[in-house]
GUVEXTI-184594 format. One record per residue: residue in three letters; x negated, y, z of N, C-alpha, C, O in turn. Coordinates in steps of 0.02 Angstrom, whole numbers, plus 50000, padded with zeros to 5 digits. Layout:
BEGIN
+------+-------+-------+-------+-------+-------+-------+-------+-------+-------+-------+-------+-------+
| code |  n.xx |  n.yy |  n.zz | ca.xx | ca.yy | ca.zz |  c.xx |  c.yy |  c.zz |  o.xx |  o.yy |  o.zz |
+------+-------+-------+-------+-------+-------+-------+-------+-------+-------+-------+-------+-------+
|  ALA |     X |     Y |     Z |     X |     Y |     Z |     X |     Y |     Z |     X |     Y |     Z |
...
+------+-------+-------+-------+-------+-------+-------+-------+-------+-------+-------+-------+-------+
// end
This chain:
BEGIN
+------+-------+-------+-------+-------+-------+-------+-------+-------+-------+-------+-------+-------+
| code |  n.xx |  n.yy |  n.zz | ca.xx | ca.yy | ca.zz |  c.xx |  c.yy |  c.zz |  o.xx |  o.yy |  o.zz |
+------+-------+-------+-------+-------+-------+-------+-------+-------+-------+-------+-------+-------+
|  UNK | 51601 | 51105 | 53909 | 51536 | 51096 | 53879 | 51546 | 51084 | 53804 | 51589 | 51045 | 53784 |
|  UNK | 51507 | 51118 | 53763 | 51510 | 51111 | 53690 | 51460 | 51058 | 53669 | 51399 | 51069 | 53669 |
|  UNK | 51485 | 51000 | 53650 | 51441 | 50945 | 53630 | 51436 | 50943 | 53554 | 51487 | 50936 | 53520 |
|  UNK | 51376 | 50948 | 53529 | 51364 | 50947 | 53457 | 51342 | 50877 | 53437 | 51297 | 50848 | 53468 |
|  UNK | 51374 | 50849 | 53386 | 51355 | 50783 | 53361 | 51296 | 50791 | 53314 | 51294 | 50837 | 53273 |
|  UNK | 51248 | 50746 | 53320 | 51189 | 50747 | 53277 | 51189 | 50685 | 53234 | 51212 | 50631 | 53254 |
|  UNK | 51163 | 50693 | 53173 | 51154 | 50635 | 53129 | 51103 | 50589 | 53161 | 51054 | 50612 | 53190 |
|  UNK | 51113 | 50524 | 53155 | 51067 | 50474 | 53183 | 51052 | 50422 | 53131 | 51092 | 50407 | 53086 |
|  UNK | 50991 | 50393 | 53136 | 50974 | 50338 | 53091 | 50998 | 50272 | 53123 | 51030 | 50273 | 53175 |
|  UNK | 50983 | 50216 | 53090 | 51007 | 50151 | 53114 | 50982 | 50133 | 53183 | 51014 | 50095 | 53219 |
|  UNK | 50924 | 50161 | 53203 | 50896 | 50148 | 53269 | 50919 | 50198 | 53321 | 50899 | 50194 | 53379 |
|  UNK | 50962 | 50244 | 53302 | 50988 | 50293 | 53349 | 50947 | 50357 | 53356 | 50964 | 50400 | 53396 |
|  UNK | 50892 | 50363 | 53317 | 50851 | 50423 | 53320 | 50884 | 50479 | 53281 | 50917 | 50467 | 53230 |
|  UNK | 50876 | 50540 | 53305 | 50902 | 50598 | 53269 | 50870 | 50602 | 53200 | 50809 | 50600 | 53194 |
|  UNK | 50911 | 50607 | 53149 | 50886 | 50614 | 53080 | 50940 | 50650 | 53040 | 50997 | 50627 | 53034 |
|  UNK | 50922 | 50707 | 53013 | 50968 | 50747 | 52974 | 50988 | 50709 | 52911 | 50945 | 50692 | 52870 |
|  UNK | 51052 | 50695 | 52904 | 51077 | 50656 | 52847 | 51096 | 50701 | 52788 | 51116 | 50675 | 52735 |
|  UNK | 51089 | 50766 | 52795 | 51105 | 50810 | 52739 | 51058 | 50798 | 52682 | 50999 | 50784 | 52693 |
|  UNK | 51083 | 50802 | 52620 | 51037 | 50796 | 52563 | 50987 | 50853 | 52563 | 50999 | 50906 | 52593 |
|  UNK | 50931 | 50843 | 52529 | 50879 | 50895 | 52525 | 50862 | 50907 | 52452 | 50869 | 50864 | 52409 |
|  UNK | 50838 | 50968 | 52440 | 50814 | 50984 | 52373 | 50741 | 50962 | 52366 | 50713 | 50934 | 52413 |
|  UNK | 50712 | 50974 | 52309 | 50644 | 50952 | 52296 | 50592 | 50982 | 52342 | 50537 | 50954 | 52350 |
|  UNK | 50608 | 51039 | 52373 | 50561 | 51070 | 52420 | 50580 | 51056 | 52493 | 50554 | 51087 | 52539 |
|  UNK | 50626 | 51007 | 52503 | 50643 | 50985 | 52570 | 50694 | 51027 | 52606 | 50708 | 51015 | 52665 |
|  UNK | 50723 | 51078 | 52571 | 50773 | 51119 | 52605 | 50839 | 51080 | 52610 | 50861 | 51049 | 52562 |
|  UNK | 50871 | 51082 | 52669 | 50935 | 51048 | 52676 | 50988 | 51080 | 52632 | 50991 | 51141 | 52625 |
|  UNK | 51029 | 51037 | 52601 | 51084 | 51059 | 52560 | 51149 | 51042 | 52596 | 51149 | 51002 | 52643 |
|  UNK | 51205 | 51073 | 52577 | 51269 | 51055 | 52609 | 51285 | 50981 | 52600 | 51268 | 50951 | 52549 |
|  UNK | 51319 | 50952 | 52649 | 51342 | 50883 | 52643 | 51381 | 50876 | 52578 | 51420 | 50921 | 52560 |
|  UNK | 51373 | 50821 | 52544 | 51409 | 50807 | 52482 | 51376 | 50835 | 52419 | 51398 | 50819 | 52364 |
|  UNK | 51324 | 50875 | 52428 | 51288 | 50903 | 52371 | 51236 | 50852 | 52348 | 51202 | 50822 | 52390 |
|  UNK | 51229 | 50842 | 52282 | 51175 | 50796 | 52261 | 51107 | 50825 | 52278 | 51094 | 50884 | 52268 |
|  UNK | 51065 | 50784 | 52304 | 50996 | 50804 | 52321 | 50948 | 50755 | 52290 | 50967 | 50710 | 52253 |
|  UNK | 50885 | 50764 | 52306 | 50834 | 50717 | 52282 | 50829 | 50659 | 52332 | 50847 | 50666 | 52390 |
|  UNK | 50804 | 50603 | 52308 | 50796 | 50545 | 52351 | 50743 | 50562 | 52404 | 50690 | 50588 | 52389 |
|  UNK | 50760 | 50546 | 52466 | 50714 | 50560 | 52521 | 50665 | 50503 | 52530 | 50679 | 50446 | 52513 |
|  UNK | 50607 | 50521 | 52557 | 50557 | 50470 | 52573 | 50581 | 50431 | 52634 | 50603 | 50461 | 52683 |
|  UNK | 50576 | 50366 | 52632 | 50592 | 50328 | 52693 | 50540 | 50344 | 52746 | 50481 | 50355 | 52730 |
|  UNK | 50561 | 50345 | 52808 | 50515 | 50361 | 52863 | 50485 | 50297 | 52891 | 50516 | 50244 | 52891 |
|  UNK | 50424 | 50304 | 52916 | 50392 | 50249 | 52951 | 50362 | 50196 | 52905 | 50349 | 50140 | 52928 |
|  UNK | 50351 | 50213 | 52842 | 50321 | 50165 | 52796 | 50246 | 50160 | 52809 | 50212 | 50211 | 52812 |
|  UNK | 50221 | 50100 | 52816 | 50150 | 50089 | 52826 | 50120 | 50071 | 52758 | 50138 | 50020 | 52728 |
|  UNK | 50075 | 50114 | 52735 | 50042 | 50104 | 52670 | 49967 | 50099 | 52681 | 49941 | 50120 | 52733 |
|  UNK | 49933 | 50071 | 52632 | 49860 | 50074 | 52633 | 49840 | 50146 | 52618 | 49881 | 50184 | 52592 |
|  UNK | 49779 | 50165 | 52634 | 49757 | 50233 | 52617 | 49766 | 50247 | 52542 | 49787 | 50302 | 52523 |
|  UNK | 49749 | 50198 | 52500 | 49756 | 50208 | 52427 | 49830 | 50219 | 52408 | 49845 | 50263 | 52368 |
|  UNK | 49875 | 50179 | 52436 | 49946 | 50187 | 52422 | 49972 | 50255 | 52446 | 50011 | 50287 | 52412 |
|  UNK | 49948 | 50276 | 52504 | 49968 | 50341 | 52531 | 49947 | 50397 | 52485 | 49988 | 50440 | 52467 |
|  UNK | 49885 | 50396 | 52464 | 49860 | 50449 | 52420 | 49895 | 50448 | 52352 | 49911 | 50500 | 52325 |
|  UNK | 49906 | 50388 | 52325 | 49939 | 50383 | 52260 | 50011 | 50409 | 52264 | 50032 | 50447 | 52220 |
|  UNK | 50049 | 50390 | 52315 | 50118 | 50413 | 52322 | 50121 | 50489 | 52335 | 50162 | 50524 | 52306 |
|  UNK | 50078 | 50513 | 52379 | 50077 | 50585 | 52393 | 50059 | 50625 | 52331 | 50088 | 50677 | 52318 |
|  UNK | 50010 | 50601 | 52293 | 49990 | 50635 | 52231 | 50047 | 50636 | 52180 | 50058 | 50686 | 52146 |
|  UNK | 50084 | 50580 | 52175 | 50141 | 50577 | 52130 | 50193 | 50630 | 52149 | 50220 | 50664 | 52105 |
|  UNK | 50205 | 50637 | 52213 | 50253 | 50687 | 52237 | 50228 | 50758 | 52226 | 50266 | 50802 | 52206 |
|  UNK | 50164 | 50770 | 52239 | 50136 | 50836 | 52227 | 50140 | 50853 | 52153 | 50157 | 50910 | 52135 |
|  UNK | 50123 | 50805 | 52110 | 50127 | 50817 | 52037 | 50198 | 50832 | 52015 | 50209 | 50868 | 51966 |
|  UNK | 50247 | 50805 | 52051 | 50318 | 50817 | 52035 | 50344 | 50882 | 52066 | 50403 | 50897 | 52059 |
|  UNK | 50300 | 50920 | 52100 | 50322 | 50982 | 52132 | 50361 | 50972 | 52196 | 50404 | 51012 | 52213 |
|  UNK | 50346 | 50917 | 52231 | 50382 | 50900 | 52292 | 50335 | 50895 | 52352 | 50327 | 50841 | 52381 |
|  UNK | 50303 | 50951 | 52371 | 50254 | 50947 | 52426 | 50284 | 50928 | 52493 | 50250 | 50897 | 52534 |
|  UNK | 50348 | 50946 | 52506 | 50379 | 50927 | 52569 | 50381 | 50851 | 52576 | 50367 | 50824 | 52629 |
|  UNK | 50398 | 50818 | 52521 | 50403 | 50746 | 52522 | 50334 | 50713 | 52526 | 50327 | 50660 | 52557 |
|  UNK | 50284 | 50745 | 52496 | 50215 | 50721 | 52504 | 50194 | 50727 | 52578 | 50159 | 50683 | 52604 |
|  UNK | 50215 | 50780 | 52610 | 50202 | 50789 | 52682 | 50229 | 50729 | 52721 | 50195 | 50705 | 52767 |
|  UNK | 50289 | 50706 | 52704 | 50318 | 50650 | 52740 | 50275 | 50587 | 52732 | 50267 | 50548 | 52780 |
|  UNK | 50248 | 50577 | 52673 | 50204 | 50519 | 52660 | 50141 | 50524 | 52702 | 50120 | 50476 | 52734 |
|  UNK | 50110 | 50584 | 52702 | 50050 | 50593 | 52743 | 50066 | 50585 | 52818 | 50025 | 50559 | 52856 |
|  UNK | 50124 | 50609 | 52838 | 50143 | 50603 | 52909 | 50149 | 50530 | 52930 | 50130 | 50512 | 52985 |
|  UNK | 50176 | 50488 | 52886 | 50179 | 50416 | 52902 | 50109 | 50388 | 52914 | 50099 | 50351 | 52962 |
|  UNK | 50061 | 50407 | 52871 | 49992 | 50383 | 52880 | 49963 | 50409 | 52944 | 49927 | 50373 | 52980 |
|  UNK | 49977 | 50472 | 52959 | 49952 | 50503 | 53021 | 49977 | 50465 | 53082 | 49939 | 50452 | 53128 |
|  UNK | 50041 | 50448 | 53082 | 50071 | 50417 | 53140 | 50056 | 50342 | 53146 | 50057 | 50314 | 53201 |
|  UNK | 50042 | 50309 | 53090 | 50033 | 50237 | 53092 | 49960 | 50215 | 53083 | 49944 | 50157 | 53097 |
|  UNK | 49918 | 50260 | 53061 | 49849 | 50241 | 53047 | 49806 | 50235 | 53109 | 49827 | 50253 | 53164 |
|  UNK | 49746 | 50210 | 53100 | 49700 | 50205 | 53157 | 49681 | 50274 | 53183 | 49680 | 50323 | 53145 |
|  UNK | 49666 | 50278 | 53247 | 49651 | 50343 | 53277 | 49593 | 50378 | 53243 | 49591 | 50440 | 53242 |
|  UNK | 49547 | 50340 | 53216 | 49489 | 50371 | 53182 | 49508 | 50409 | 53118 | 49469 | 50449 | 53094 |
|  UNK | 49568 | 50396 | 53092 | 49591 | 50428 | 53030 | 49645 | 50480 | 53042 | 49663 | 50516 | 52995 |
|  UNK | 49671 | 50486 | 53101 | 49730 | 50528 | 53113 | 49718 | 50601 | 53097 | 49762 | 50634 | 53070 |
|  UNK | 49659 | 50627 | 53114 | 49646 | 50698 | 53099 | 49647 | 50711 | 53024 | 49671 | 50763 | 53002 |
|  UNK | 49620 | 50665 | 52985 | 49622 | 50671 | 52912 | 49694 | 50674 | 52886 | 49712 | 50720 | 52849 |
|  UNK | 49735 | 50626 | 52906 | 49804 | 50623 | 52882 | 49844 | 50683 | 52907 | 49885 | 50710 | 52871 |
|  UNK | 49832 | 50703 | 52969 | 49867 | 50762 | 52995 | 49848 | 50824 | 52955 | 49891 | 50865 | 52938 |
|  UNK | 49784 | 50831 | 52939 | 49761 | 50888 | 52899 | 49793 | 50889 | 52830 | 49814 | 50941 | 52806 |
|  UNK | 49796 | 50831 | 52798 | 49828 | 50827 | 52732 | 49903 | 50842 | 52737 | 49931 | 50875 | 52693 |
|  UNK | 49935 | 50819 | 52790 | 50006 | 50835 | 52800 | 50015 | 50910 | 52809 | 50063 | 50939 | 52783 |
|  UNK | 49970 | 50942 | 52845 | 49975 | 51015 | 52856 | 49963 | 51053 | 52791 | 49994 | 51104 | 52779 |
|  UNK | 49917 | 51029 | 52749 | 49907 | 51060 | 52684 | 49971 | 51056 | 52643 | 49992 | 51105 | 52611 |
|  UNK | 50003 | 50997 | 52644 | 50065 | 50989 | 52606 | 50120 | 51035 | 52633 | 50160 | 51060 | 52594 |
|  UNK | 50122 | 51045 | 52699 | 50171 | 51092 | 52727 | 50156 | 51163 | 52704 | 50202 | 51201 | 52687 |
|  UNK | 50092 | 51182 | 52702 | 50074 | 51248 | 52677 | 50095 | 51257 | 52604 | 50120 | 51309 | 52585 |
|  UNK | 50085 | 51205 | 52563 | 50107 | 51207 | 52494 | 50183 | 51213 | 52489 | 50210 | 51247 | 52445 |
|  UNK | 50218 | 51180 | 52535 | 50291 | 51184 | 52537 | 50313 | 51256 | 52550 | 50355 | 51283 | 52515 |
|  UNK | 50284 | 51287 | 52601 | 50301 | 51356 | 52617 | 50286 | 51402 | 52559 | 50326 | 51446 | 52542 |
|  UNK | 50228 | 51394 | 52529 | 50210 | 51437 | 52472 | 50259 | 51427 | 52414 | 50279 | 51476 | 52382 |
|  UNK | 50279 | 51365 | 52400 | 50326 | 51352 | 52345 | 50395 | 51380 | 52360 | 50432 | 51397 | 52314 |
|  UNK | 50412 | 51386 | 52424 | 50476 | 51415 | 52444 | 50474 | 51491 | 52445 | 50524 | 51524 | 52458 |
|  UNK | 50415 | 51519 | 52433 | 50408 | 51592 | 52434 | 50393 | 51620 | 52503 | 50394 | 51680 | 52512 |
|  UNK | 50380 | 51577 | 52551 | 50364 | 51598 | 52619 | 50288 | 51604 | 52625 | 50255 | 51558 | 52649 |
|  UNK | 50262 | 51660 | 52604 | 50189 | 51668 | 52603 | 50159 | 51669 | 52674 | 50103 | 51646 | 52683 |
|  UNK | 50196 | 51694 | 52723 | 50170 | 51693 | 52792 | 50166 | 51622 | 52818 | 50117 | 51604 | 52850 |
|  UNK | 50217 | 51581 | 52804 | 50216 | 51512 | 52826 | 50166 | 51469 | 52789 | 50142 | 51419 | 52815 |
|  UNK | 50150 | 51490 | 52728 | 50103 | 51452 | 52688 | 50030 | 51469 | 52701 | 49985 | 51438 | 52673 |
|  UNK | 50019 | 51519 | 52744 | 49949 | 51540 | 52757 | 49916 | 51499 | 52811 | 49858 | 51511 | 52827 |
+------+-------+-------+-------+-------+-------+-------+-------+-------+-------+-------+-------+-------+
// end
């Protein structure tokens, strides 16, 4: 049996430890990348929008998606569709910025 080792976070969840570029593409291990967004951060709606906007302004829509995804997963059920929609918009912007027009549509 061919067993592949996966990167794990401190809690044992699968998490790719490879560095990423500004558009979220994985880079080879040991290559300098941009600082990644911590996962599972609970922010107020205002903090979420401010951080996501900062990342979008910096040309980092993938990372803005991560911020919206945290709000989607941690927010009240009445807000989840909003945060999910914003996360999906950020993913579309990511695909478009990567030149993947089909993925960005």
